[in-house]
KOLLOGU-876046 format. One record per residue (C-alpha): x, y, z; residue number from 1. Coordinates in pm, whole numbers. Layout:
<atoms>
       x       y       z  lumdo
       X       Y       Z    NUM
...
</atoms>
This chain:
<atoms>
       x       y       z  lumdo
   -3222   38146  -15552      1
   -3295   37888  -15811      2
   -3487   37959  -16120      3
   -3839   38095  -16039      4
   -3968   37875  -16317      5
   -3876   37561  -16129      6
   -4111   37671  -15838      7
   -4391   37450  -15996      8
   -4740   37431  -15826      9
   -4847   37137  -15615     10
   -5065   36998  -15896     11
   -4773   36965  -16126     12
   -4592   36737  -15858     13
   -4840   36475  -15811     14
   -4583   36205  -15813     15
   -4377   36377  -15555     16
   -4684   36425  -15347     17
   -4759   36037  -15363     18
   -4408   35959  -15264     19
   -4422   36196  -14971     20
   -4754   36035  -14852     21
   -4587   35695  -14886     22
   -4265   35792  -14688     23
   -4480   35965  -14426     24
   -4606   35618  -14320     25
   -4270   35566  -14161     26
   -4359   35834  -13901     27
   -4716   35710  -13879     28
   -4576   35389  -13748     29
   -4361   35554  -13500     30
   -4650   35764  -13367     31
   -4895   35471  -13359     32
   -4653   35242  -13179     33
   -4570   35498  -12914     34
   -4926   35569  -12832     35
   -5030   35210  -12835     36
   -4760   35123  -12574     37
   -4852   35435  -12367     38
   -5220   35324  -12382     39
   -5138   34961  -12272     40
   -5018   35088  -11947     41
   -5372   35165  -11841     42
   -5544   34864  -11995     43
   -5666   34585  -11759     44
   -5592   34291  -12010     45
   -5239   34414  -12050     46
   -5185   34473  -11680     47
   -5305   34114  -11592     48
   -5011   33963  -11792     49
   -4730   34243  -11741     50
   -4831   34412  -11411     51
   -4912   34305  -11065     52
   -5230   34284  -10857     53
   -5267   34558  -10589     54
   -5294   34449  -10236     55
   -5633   34431  -10049     56
   -5841   34620   -9983     57
   -5756   34789  -10335     58
   -5866   34601  -10647     59
   -5708   34590  -11004     60
   -5359   34586  -11130     61
   -5061   34832  -11149     62
   -4744   34812  -11355     63
   -4404   34829  -11191     64
   -4154   35096  -11249     65
   -3897   34842  -11401     66
   -4167   34695  -11647     67
   -4242   35060  -11761     68
   -3885   35119  -11811     69
   -3821   34808  -12024     70
   -4126   34828  -12254     71
   -4079   35203  -12323     72
   -3708   35254  -12310     73
   -3608   34936  -12511     74
   -3784   35096  -12820     75
   -3518   35371  -12799     76
   -3242   35118  -12745     77
   -3348   34939  -13051     78
   -3356   35271  -13254     79
   -3008   35360  -13129     80
   -2860   35023  -13240     81
   -3056   35038  -13565     82
   -2903   35380  -13670     83
   -2563   35245  -13624     84
   -2634   35023  -13926     85
   -2798   35277  -14146     86
   -2485   35450  -14255     87
   -2305   35137  -14372     88
   -2626   35001  -14516     89
   -2697   35317  -14732     90
   -2346   35335  -14867     91
   -2404   34998  -15043     92
   -2771   34958  -15087     93
   -2932   35299  -15112     94
   -3254   35457  -14983     95
   -3515   35223  -15115     96
   -3334   34912  -14978     97
   -3325   35085  -14637     98
   -3697   35103  -14643     99
   -3738   34740  -14720    100
   -3490   34651  -14435    101
   -3693   34865  -14204    102
   -4003   34675  -14311    103
   -3862   34332  -14234    104
   -3747   34448  -13892    105
   -4106   34587  -13831    106
   -4267   34256  -13927    107
   -4027   34071  -13683    108
   -4108   34316  -13399    109
   -4473   34308  -13447    110
   -4474   33914  -13448    111
   -4261   33894  -13141    112
   -4494   34127  -12921    113
   -4797   33942  -13042    114
   -4665   33608  -12950    115
   -4506   33716  -12605    116
   -4636   33642  -12263    117
   -4338   33765  -12074    118
   -4171   34109  -12026    119
   -3851   33974  -12179    120
   -4031   33868  -12490    121
   -4234   34189  -12544    122
   -3914   34377  -12478    123
   -3734   34197  -12760    124
   -4026   34301  -12989    125
   -3997   34670  -12867    126
   -3640   34664  -12956    127
   -3703   34528  -13307    128
   -3966   34787  -13380    129
   -3711   35045  -13252    130
   -3466   34924  -13513    131
   -3741   34934  -13769    132
   -3820   35296  -13673    133
   -3448   35380  -13728    134
   -3435   35256  -14075    135
   -3766   35419  -14169    136
   -3720   35758  -14009    137
   -3360   35794  -14150    138
   -3415   35660  -14499    139
   -3756   35835  -14553    140
   -3632   36169  -14431    141
   -3333   36148  -14632    142
   -3531   36047  -14956    143
   -3778   36319  -14920    144
   -3504   36592  -14880    145
   -3313   36448  -15169    146
   -3608   36413  -15407    147
   -3847   36684  -15385    148
   -3816   37031  -15535    149
   -3670   37296  -15301    150
   -3982   37499  -15282    151
   -4198   37202  -15176    152
   -3939   37069  -14915    153
   -4106   37240  -14617    154
   -4454   37102  -14701    155
   -4328   36762  -14797    156
   -4106   36709  -14485    157
   -4350   36890  -14274    158
   -4608   36617  -14345    159
   -4383   36404  -14148    160
   -4488   36598  -13831    161
   -4851   36564  -13926    162
   -4831   36193  -13971    163
   -4669   36145  -13639    164
   -4963   36285  -13472    165
   -5213   36103  -13687    166
   -5030   35779  -13596    167
   -5053   35882  -13234    168
   -5418   35947  -13266    169
   -5490   35599  -13434    170
   -5265   35454  -13164    171
   -5499   35598  -12897    172
   -5832   35514  -13078    173
   -5764   35149  -13121    174
   -5673   35077  -12771    175
   -5974   35279  -12673    176
   -6206   35059  -12879    177
   -6049   34728  -12755    178
   -5975   34808  -12399    179
   -6287   34617  -12269    180
   -6219   34316  -12497    181
   -6154   34019  -12258    182
   -5804   33861  -12231    183
   -5502   33924  -12439    184
   -5706   34043  -12738    185
   -5753   34379  -12593    186
   -5395   34475  -12673    187
   -5314   34210  -12935    188
   -5557   34387  -13183    189
   -5378   34705  -13169    190
   -5050   34534  -13203    191
   -5170   34352  -13503    192
   -5242   34677  -13669    193
   -4868   34763  -13677    194
   -4837   34515  -13963    195
   -5012   34760  -14182    196
   -4743   35035  -14206    197
   -4440   34830  -14298    198
   -4645   34628  -14554    199
   -4768   34956  -14729    200
   -4408   35112  -14731    201
   -4244   34784  -14857    202
   -4499   34744  -15148    203
   -4511   35118  -15237    204
   -4133   35150  -15258    205
   -4134   34911  -15545    206
   -4291   35172  -15763    207
   -4057   35458  -15695    208
   -3715   35551  -15828    209
   -3392   35551  -15627    210
   -3286   35905  -15487    211
   -3117   36077  -15778    212
   -2856   36237  -15548    213
   -2755   35890  -15401    214
   -2720   35751  -15765    215
   -2494   36063  -15851    216
   -2288   36003  -15537    217
   -2234   35645  -15657    218
   -2142   35761  -15998    219
   -2452   35624  -16171    220
   -2534   35950  -16362    221
   -2770   35797  -16641    222
   -2974   35632  -16376    223
   -2976   35940  -16166    224
   -3114   36143  -16472    225
   -3388   35881  -16534    226
   -3472   35890  -16157    227
   -3503   36269  -16148    228
   -3714   36271  -16476    229
   -3961   36038  -16314    230
   -3972   36238  -15997    231
   -4033   36568  -16193    232
   -4301   36395  -16425    233
   -4271   36668  -16687    234
   -4326   36941  -16461    235
   -4020   37135  -16570    236
   -3912   37260  -16914    237
   -3596   37080  -17069    238
   -3369   37382  -16965    239
   -3516   37377  -16600    240
   -3471   36996  -16576    241
   -3120   37007  -16673    242
   -3039   37317  -16467    243
   -3153   37111  -16160    244
   -2958   36802  -16264    245
   -2645   37018  -16342    246
   -2685   37178  -15984    247
   -2688   36820  -15822    248
   -2388   36703  -16028    249
   -2182   37007  -15953    250
   -2258   37009  -15585    251
   -2183   36643  -15534    252
   -1847   36682  -15734    253
   -1740   36960  -15503    254
   -1838   36739  -15203    255
   -1621   36450  -15329    256
   -1336   36702  -15377    257
   -1351   36805  -15014    258
   -1374   36438  -14885    259
   -1082   36299  -14712    260
   -1158   35940  -14819    261
   -1449   35745  -14925    262
   -1446   35506  -14621    263
   -1720   35499  -14348    264
   -1463   35607  -14098    265
   -1343   35892  -14300    266
   -1714   36007  -14350    267
   -1759   36012  -13983    268
   -1447   36214  -13928    269
   -1549   36447  -14211    270
   -1859   36532  -14017    271
   -1650   36727  -13777    272
   -1395   36905  -14028    273
   -1408   37231  -14177    274
   -1755   37378  -14266    275
   -1924   37035  -14213    276
   -1859   37065  -13836    277
   -2108   37355  -13834    278
   -2359   37165  -14040    279
   -2329   36845  -13822    280
   -2367   37034  -13495    281
   -2687   37204  -13642    282
   -2829   36868  -13746    283
   -2763   36711  -13411    284
   -2901   37010  -13219    285
   -3223   37007  -13436    286
   -3281   36643  -13395    287
   -3202   36621  -13028    288
   -3427   36929  -12965    289
   -3714   36681  -12986    290
   -3591   36482  -12683    291
   -3499   36819  -12513    292
   -3854   36936  -12557    293
   -4006   36674  -12308    294
   -4227   36535  -12591    295
   -4103   36184  -12500    296
   -4276   36213  -12161    297
   -4617   36268  -12337    298
   -4552   36010  -12602    299
   -4444   35729  -12352    300
   -4651   35831  -12063    301
   -4937   36046  -12177    302
   -5213   35813  -12071    303
   -5049   35719  -11768    304
   -5001   36095  -11671    305
   -5356   36181  -11721    306
   -5441   35873  -11496    307
   -5217   36001  -11214    308
   -5341   36353  -11262    309
   -5694   36241  -11188    310
   -5841   36260  -11537    311
   -6158   36051  -11538    312
   -6115   35894  -11880    313
   -5736   35912  -11980    314
   -5795   35727  -12323    315
   -6059   35996  -12431    316
   -5841   36280  -12309    317
   -5550   36157  -12518    318
   -5765   36146  -12822    319
   -5886   36502  -12776    320
   -5525   36615  -12720    321
   -5410   36460  -13033    322
   -5700   36562  -13259    323
   -5626   36922  -13152    324
   -5244   36858  -13230    325
   -5343   36731  -13587    326
   -5537   37062  -13661    327
   -5235   37244  -13539    328
   -4995   37051  -13742    329
   -5197   37095  -14078    330
   -5192   37469  -13989    331
   -4823   37465  -13915    332
   -4734   37285  -14240    333
   -4937   37545  -14447    334
   -4778   37832  -14255    335
   -4427   37684  -14315    336
   -4506   37646  -14695    337
   -4676   37976  -14749    338
   -4554   38238  -14498    339
   -4303   38150  -14233    340
   -3947   38039  -14249    341
   -3782   37759  -14069    342
   -3602   37994  -13827    343
   -3926   38168  -13716    344
   -4126   37849  -13697    345
   -3875   37670  -13450    346
   -3821   37983  -13241    347
   -4197   38012  -13189    348
   -4245   37646  -13120    349
   -3970   37634  -12854    350
   -4064   37958  -12697    351
   -4414   37828  -12659    352
   -4281   37495  -12513    353
   -4091   37700  -12239    354
   -4406   37895  -12142    355
   -4650   37602  -12131    356
   -4401   37376  -11938    357
   -4377   37650  -11674    358
   -4741   37695  -11657    359
   -4809   37328  -11620    360
   -4540   37299  -11351    361
   -4672   37599  -11172    362
   -5012   37415  -11138    363
   -4845   37100  -11029    364
   -4652   37273  -10760    365
   -4929   37496  -10624    366
   -5170   37178  -10601    367
   -4949   36876  -10616    368
   -5213   36610  -10516    369
   -5278   36364  -10805    370
   -5643   36374  -10728    371
   -5674   36757  -10715    372
   -5915   36855  -10998    373
   -5795   37211  -11046    374
   -5441   37083  -11089    375
   -5559   36800  -11325    376
   -5753   37052  -11538    377
   -5463   37285  -11553    378
   -5220   37011  -11653    379
   -5472   36898  -11927    380
   -5523   37255  -12071    381
   -5147   37319  -12098    382
   -5071   36979  -12239    383
   -5310   37051  -12528    384
   -5149   37384  -12587    385
   -4811   37235  -12581    386
   -4902   36964  -12837    387
   -5069   37229  -13064    388
   -4793   37486  -13039    389
   -4488   37295  -12982    390
   -4569   36958  -13134    391
   -4727   37103  -13452    392
   -4490   37382  -13526    393
   -4163   37219  -13438    394
   -4281   36896  -13614    395
   -4326   37093  -13932    396
   -3980   37207  -13942    397
   -3744   36987  -13747    398
   -3757   36714  -14021    399
   -3666   36946  -14319    400
   -3404   37139  -14121    401
   -3231   36825  -14005    402
   -3202   36670  -14356    403
   -3136   36982  -14568    404
   -2859   37125  -14344    405
   -2617   36847  -14416    406
   -2438   36757  -14737    407
   -2565   36495  -14975    408
   -2232   36272  -14922    409
   -2274   36285  -14543    410
   -2654   36310  -14523    411
   -2746   35957  -14403    412
   -2438   35936  -14182    413
   -2499   36248  -13999    414
   -2857   36186  -13978    415
   -2792   35834  -13826    416
   -2549   35989  -13559    417
   -2798   36270  -13485    418
   -3092   36019  -13443    419
   -2871   35796  -13221    420
   -2797   36086  -12989    421
   -3164   36192  -12985    422
   -3275   35832  -12892    423
   -3004   35818  -12629    424
   -3165   36115  -12468    425
   -3513   35981  -12535    426
   -3402   35634  -12368    427
   -3278   35832  -12073    428
   -3615   36011  -12048    429
   -3805   35687  -12081    430
   -3589   35501  -11833    431
   -3580   35780  -11573    432
   -3924   35930  -11600    433
   -4084   35656  -11389    434
   -3873   35737  -11109    435
   -4009   36096  -11130    436
   -4363   36034  -11197    437
   -4453   35689  -11053    438
   -4625   35715  -10704    439
   -4420   35443  -10571    440
   -4080   35643  -10643    441
   -4046   36031  -10628    442
   -4413   36109  -10731    443
   -4327   36444  -10867    444
   -4626   36427  -11115    445
   -4674   36739  -11316    446
   -4386   36919  -11117    447
   -4172   36711  -11350    448
   -4250   36971  -11614    449
   -3991   37226  -11451    450
   -3699   37013  -11596    451
   -3836   37047  -11943    452
   -3892   37423  -11927    453
   -3526   37455  -11880    454
   -3430   37236  -12150    455
   -3660   37412  -12398    456
   -3517   37736  -12289    457
   -3155   37609  -12388    458
   -3294   37485  -12728    459
   -3445   37838  -12787    460
   -3100   37997  -12743    461
   -2928   37742  -12967    462
   -3176   37814  -13254    463
   -3170   38193  -13202    464
   -2793   38212  -13228    465
   -2696   37940  -13471    466
   -2975   37845  -13700    467
   -2981   38025  -14039    468
   -3300   38060  -14256    469
   -3291   37797  -14545    470
   -3647   37811  -14678    471
   -3658   37791  -15054    472
   -3297   37727  -15107    473
   -3204   37416  -15316    474
   -2945   37174  -15142    475
   -2670   37295  -15355    476
   -2747   37663  -15256    477
   -2719   37564  -14896    478
   -2401   37379  -14965    479
   -2243   37695  -15114    480
   -2344   37926  -14834    481
   -2211   37695  -14565    482
   -1891   37649  -14777    483
   -1845   38024  -14786    484
   -1910   38057  -14418    485
   -2192   38289  -14467    486
   -2313   38421  -14134    487
   -2675   38331  -13983    488
   -2829   38694  -14045    489
   -2718   38690  -14411    490
   -2847   38347  -14519    491
   -3197   38468  -14620    492
   -3074   38738  -14865    493
   -2756   38586  -14993    494
   -2715   38559  -15375    495
   -2575   38228  -15476    496
   -2342   38178  -15773    497
   -2428   37812  -15837    498
   -2779   37869  -15972    499
   -2657   38116  -16237    500
   -2359   37906  -16338    501
   -2573   37569  -16377    502
   -2841   37769  -16568    503
   -2584   37851  -16834    504
   -2469   37469  -16831    505
   -2826   37356  -16864    506
   -2878   37563  -17170    507
   -2595   37425  -17334    508
   -2710   37062  -17260    509
   -3049   37121  -17403    510
   -2885   37246  -17733    511
   -2663   36938  -17745    512
   -2902   36651  -17630    513
   -3259   36546  -17592    514
   -3410   36700  -17282    515
   -3573   36412  -17104    516
   -3530   36039  -17070    517
   -3804   35799  -16937    518
   -3733   35615  -16620    519
   -3687   35230  -16648    520
   -3744   34969  -16364    521
   -3376   34904  -16358    522
   -3307   35230  -16148    523
</atoms>
């Protein structure tokens, strides 16, 4: 592994921690937006405009299956379209510009939803917010993977899982507080809050350097050195600093030597050539495991599910559930950082998802009536367990796994393709779920969980046989092990050559040049 001296404590990496908190706002928006829309489907003020009145003698409003499909699934359609542009955009403009582009799309999406009084108008806003999420998630995840020290990658990337849940909780609390406000304001207040996340990201990104690995890929070596010096903030000795820089340079030179061409189409083809094919399939499998888990059903229809299951106060139940998930997510990030590896964490999470989905489905099968209180209580209990065990532990490791398993040259392109595939499945889930759960259609209710028990079982087998352990490894060490086709069971103990070689290079550089350079605003 890399030099032990480079495993500096958290306190010595304050700048990296600030950047992590900033980039994690990308997932906070994602969680907030999804929960807000799920809550709207049980809000009287929203249903007055986008729903239909129930026939007498019933009172109130209901939302149609088609409207549910549009306002939930078009977010995913926007994300799918958005990720198609992240690869070409990144090749020219870099990671920071990608965050700013996401902010502009986010502003446009929020404004469109606020102003709209039609399903068509709010659907356009949903698609724009989805495109914003595509840029935010792809570039924030790539930036963190490429910029933080190897030993902190688990905790920094794992924060993304925590902030998704925090965003979800905020997206439930705000509608809960405004649900009784008369007229359109009951949901417009929550929509207006969506402006906060892209604004903070856009402003904060001004004060951080570009990804040093992206700069090296572009051949801008001096700027990469200044960017890395800023990120490490004097936490390393001169030898350790140049050792890390030399590792990056050597790894990227080898990647370029393997590339068939520098064009985007060649990069897409390279994803499925040689050892990169294995890495691409692992990235796609890891990212799409989120859709396969059934989490999109709870994100998009959580409050509606509680209402149909007979829960007296679905808003409050969603808040309790997400609060428990946040506690679990913090515990999961600490476990990932201090004790458990990526492989152990994801196997535990997917195994727990299989068991909780089966348990919830059994309850819905034995007592299928939506108004049956024992069935409702069973569903609530297992949905909490699911969110804590799967949502927390998988959320802590899927982000670092998906970003670190692919090479620097192909990182954004591969993440874009994987995210597009993930959101295609998420769109299918959002589009088809109303047919399964809506009383006017199949009315399966909680029995829908049988399907997700099966998909989680397939994900468990995928990770068990194919996912190696990468905790604590530098991106260049991971590159070497994949290039040498190291088998899954040997990844954890394999001794890499790159760290030893680059350590010698670093010592030579320190003797020949001054150790650190300061970062300038032209990075």
